[in-house]
C-alpha positions in Angstrom: 153.8 57.5 -32.8 152.6 60.7 -34.5 155.3 62.9 -35.9 153.3 65.5 -38.1 150.2 66.2 -36.0 149.8 69.6 -34.3 148.3 70.3 -31.0 147.5 73.4 -28.9 148.4 73.6 -25.3 147.8 76.1 -22.5 149.7 76.6 -19.3 148.1 77.8 -16.1 150.5 79.2 -13.5 153.1 80.3 -16.1 154.8 82.9 -13.7 156.5 80.2 -11.5 159.9 78.5 -12.1 158.3 75.4 -13.5 156.0 77.4 -15.8 159.1 79.1 -17.3 160.7 75.7 -18.0 157.4 74.5 -19.6 157.3 77.5 -22.0 160.8 76.8 -23.1 160.0 73.1 -23.8 156.8 74.0 -25.7 158.7 76.6 -27.7 161.1 73.9 -28.8 158.4 71.4 -29.6 157.7 70.8 -33.4 154.2 69.5 -32.7 152.9 71.9 -30.0 151.6 75.5 -30.2 150.9 77.6 -27.1 147.2 78.5 -27.1 147.4 80.6 -24.0 149.5 81.2 -20.9 147.8 82.3 -17.7 149.5 84.4 -15.1 147.8 86.8 -12.8 151.0 88.8 -12.1 152.2 89.0 -15.8 148.8 89.6 -17.5 149.1 91.9 -20.4 152.8 91.4 -21.0 154.2 89.6 -24.0 155.6 86.1 -23.5 158.4 86.9 -25.7 159.5 89.7 -23.5 160.1 87.2 -20.7 161.2 84.1 -22.7 163.0 85.0 -25.9 162.7 81.3 -27.0 159.1 82.0 -27.7 158.4 84.1 -30.8 155.2 86.0 -31.6 152.8 88.4 -29.9 151.1 86.0 -27.5 150.5 87.7 -24.1 150.0 86.4 -20.6 146.3 86.4 -19.5 144.7 86.3 -16.1 142.2 83.4 -16.8 139.8 81.8 -14.4 138.7 78.2 -14.7 135.8 78.9 -17.1 138.0 81.2 -19.2 140.6 78.4 -19.6 138.0 75.8 -20.6 136.6 78.3 -23.2 139.9 78.4 -25.0 139.3 74.8 -26.3 142.9 73.8 -26.5 143.9 70.1 -26.9 145.9 70.0 -23.6 146.3 72.0 -20.4 149.2 71.9 -18.0 148.3 73.0 -14.5 151.4 74.4 -12.7 149.5 75.6 -9.7 150.2 75.4 -5.9 148.5 72.5 -4.3 144.8 72.8 -3.7 143.8 74.9 -6.7 143.4 72.5 -9.5 139.9 71.3 -9.0 137.9 74.2 -10.5 140.0 74.1 -13.7 139.6 70.3 -14.0 135.8 70.5 -13.4 135.5 73.3 -16.0 137.5 71.4 -18.6 135.5 68.3 -18.0 132.4 70.2 -18.7 133.5 72.1 -21.7 135.7 69.7 -23.4 136.0 66.2 -21.8 138.7 64.9 -24.1 141.1 67.6 -23.1 144.4 66.2 -21.8 145.1 67.6 -18.4 148.6 67.3 -16.8 148.5 68.4 -13.1 151.8 69.2 -11.5 150.4 69.7 -8.0 149.7 66.9 -5.5 146.0 67.3 -5.8 145.3 64.1 -7.8 148.4 61.9 -7.0 146.2 59.8 -4.7 143.3 59.5 -7.2 143.2 56.2 -8.8 141.1 57.5 -11.7 144.1 59.6 -12.8 147.2 58.2 -14.5 150.4 58.7 -12.3 153.0 59.6 -14.7 156.5 58.7 -13.8 157.2 57.2 -17.3 160.2 55.1 -16.5 158.2 53.3 -13.8 154.5 53.6 -14.8 154.6 53.8 -18.7 153.2 50.3 -18.9 150.1 51.4 -16.9 149.2 54.0 -19.5 145.8 53.2 -21.0 144.9 56.4 -22.9 143.9 58.3 -19.8 143.3 62.1 -20.5 144.0 63.0 -16.8 147.6 62.8 -15.8 149.0 63.5 -12.4 152.7 64.5 -12.5 154.9 63.1 -9.6 156.5 65.3 -7.1 160.2 66.2 -7.5 161.5 64.5 -4.3 159.0 61.6 -5.0 160.5 61.0 -8.4 164.1 60.8 -7.0 162.9 58.5 -4.2 161.2 56.1 -6.4 164.1 56.0 -8.8 166.5 55.2 -6.0 164.2 52.5 -4.3 162.2 50.8 -7.1 164.9 48.4 -8.4 165.3 46.9 -4.9 161.7 46.7 -3.8 161.5 43.0 -3.6 164.6 43.0 -1.3 163.5 45.5 1.2 163.6 44.3 4.8 162.0 47.6 6.2 161.1 51.1 5.5 163.5 53.0 3.3 164.9 56.1 5.0 165.5 59.0 2.7 167.4 62.2 3.3 166.5 64.8 0.7 168.1 68.2 -0.1 166.6 70.6 -2.5 167.5 73.9 -4.0 165.3 76.7 -3.0 163.6 76.9 -6.3 161.5 74.0 -5.0 159.7 76.3 -2.6 158.2 78.3 -5.5 158.1 82.0 -6.0 155.9 83.0 -3.0 158.1 84.4 -0.4 158.9 82.1 2.5 161.7 81.0 4.8 162.4 78.2 2.5 163.3 80.5 -0.4 164.7 83.4 1.6 168.3 83.6 0.3 169.5 85.4 3.4 168.1 82.8 5.8 169.5 80.0 3.6 173.0 81.4 3.4 175.5 79.0 4.9 172.5 76.8 6.1 170.6 73.7 5.6 166.9 74.1 6.6 165.0 71.0 7.7 161.2 71.0 7.4 158.1 68.7 7.3 160.3 65.9 8.8 157.4 63.4 9.0 154.2 63.0 6.9 155.5 65.1 4.0 153.3 64.8 1.0 156.0 63.2 -1.0 156.6 60.6 1.8 152.9 59.7 1.5 153.0 59.8 -2.2 155.9 57.3 -2.5 154.6 55.0 0.1 151.3 54.6 -1.9 153.1 54.3 -5.2 155.6 51.7 -4.1 153.3 50.0 -1.6 155.9 50.2 1.2 156.2 52.6 4.0 158.9 55.3 3.3 160.5 57.6 5.8 161.5 60.9 4.3 163.3 63.9 5.8 163.5 67.0 3.4 165.9 70.0 3.7 166.3 73.2 1.7 169.8 74.4 0.8 171.2 77.7 -0.6 171.5 76.5 -4.1 168.8 77.4 -6.6 168.0 74.1 -8.3 168.6 70.4 -8.0 167.8 67.6 -5.6 170.1 65.2 -3.8 168.2 62.2 -2.4 170.2 59.7 -0.2 168.2 56.5 0.5 169.2 54.0 3.2 167.9 50.6 2.4 167.9 47.5 4.6 167.7 44.2 2.6 166.2 40.9 3.4 169.2 39.0 2.0 172.8 39.5 1.6 173.8 41.2 -1.7 177.0 42.1 -3.4 177.7 45.6 -4.9 177.8 44.0 -8.3 174.3 42.5 -7.8 172.9 45.8 -6.7 174.4 47.7 -9.6 173.1 45.1 -12.1 169.6 45.5 -10.8 169.8 49.3 -11.4 171.3 48.8 -14.8 168.7 46.4 -15.9 165.8 48.6 -14.4 166.9 51.6 -16.4 168.4 50.0 -19.6 167.2 51.9 -22.5 165.9 54.9 -20.5 167.4 58.0 -22.1 166.8 60.2 -19.1 168.1 57.8 -16.3 171.8 57.4 -16.0 173.2 54.8 -13.6 176.7 56.0 -12.4 179.3 54.4 -10.3 180.2 57.2 -7.8 177.7 59.2 -5.9 176.3 61.9 -8.2 176.7 65.6 -7.6 173.7 68.0 -7.7 175.9 70.6 -9.3 176.3 68.3 -12.3 172.5 67.6 -12.7 171.3 71.3 -12.6 169.9 72.3 -15.8 169.8 68.8 -17.2 166.6 67.0 -18.0 167.4 63.6 -16.7 168.4 61.9 -13.4 171.4 60.2 -12.1 171.5 57.3 -9.7 174.6 55.8 -8.1 177.0 55.7 -5.2 176.0 52.2 -4.4 177.6 51.6 -1.0 177.1 48.3 1.0 177.5 48.2 4.7 179.6 45.3 6.2 177.3 42.2 6.1 175.8 43.0 2.7 172.2 43.7 4.0 172.3 47.4 4.0 172.9 49.6 1.0 172.9 53.4 0.5 171.8 54.8 -3.0 172.1 58.4 -4.1 169.8 60.0 -6.8 170.0 63.5 -8.2 167.8 65.4 -10.5 166.8 68.9 -11.4 163.7 69.6 -9.4 162.3 72.0 -12.1 163.0 69.7 -15.0 162.9 65.8 -14.4 161.2 66.8 -11.1 158.5 68.8 -12.9 158.5 70.3 -16.4 160.5 67.6 -18.3 158.4 64.9 -16.8 155.2 66.9 -17.7 156.4 67.0 -21.3 157.1 63.2 -21.3 153.6 62.7 -20.1 152.0 65.2 -22.5 153.8 63.5 -25.4 152.7 60.1 -24.3 149.0 61.3 -24.1 149.2 63.0 -27.5 150.8 60.0 -29.3 154.0 61.8 -29.8 157.5 60.4 -29.2 158.0 60.7 -25.5 161.4 62.6 -25.7 160.3 65.2 -28.4 161.6 68.6 -27.4 163.6 67.2 -24.4 167.3 67.3 -24.9 169.0 64.0 -23.9 
């Protein structure tokens, strides 16, 4: 792994919650330098005025796809809403085909020509691809909760997810309206959510997912109900998870069901609460992670480090 090389990186969509976390991670990175940060709303303002972790005179710019491509940076992170990535990808491919692109939207998660970067599960599939699709936040939690038991599944996993309202982004909506969310749990997209489809494709099994938004700002709780094709003990279940995530610095297997309040602001995920129903053929697993970090920015940094030949955990507290 490279420890001394220096690379330039640009962020498109830097105003959002995830963009803010990305700027903090890049600021702490010894091998990365911000080449540009693009935000229509903040154009002309200094980055350091919003994020004191970043030192210097760099300003936010309002850059279209061609202007981003003309910057000539080594890597670009696209932190845009779904459906907006394609023009930037096309412009970068034309101007500098070897640019590393990490896309945080769902636009390329179903494209087999892109590397799907959930490192703890897909690292072995990385073959030097320059185009990396970052998994969804819920989708990351679901896969971490299900993957160690894939060969034991007797039917579709049922997943009940609850996210803080930061997952709804910064554009005003019912899902990030603090007044509407007060003392409330808001269900939405109860079938065919994009993360339901994403996980079903990635794991090769049908997954049933019911998402909800809660009044807290950040953090996901994902409860997975799994029917098994043969009787298991709790010890056998726990051992599978411990073996699956042995040596993974950002995945912690815990005994009790993890709390979302304890994962907020942390860069990893916790999986635990392993509870077997009578008969030993149904188990419930709980996973928590910060939707802005392991569910987005931290995972993007893992993927960027991997693509640039840098130690995967560089700049990521763990």
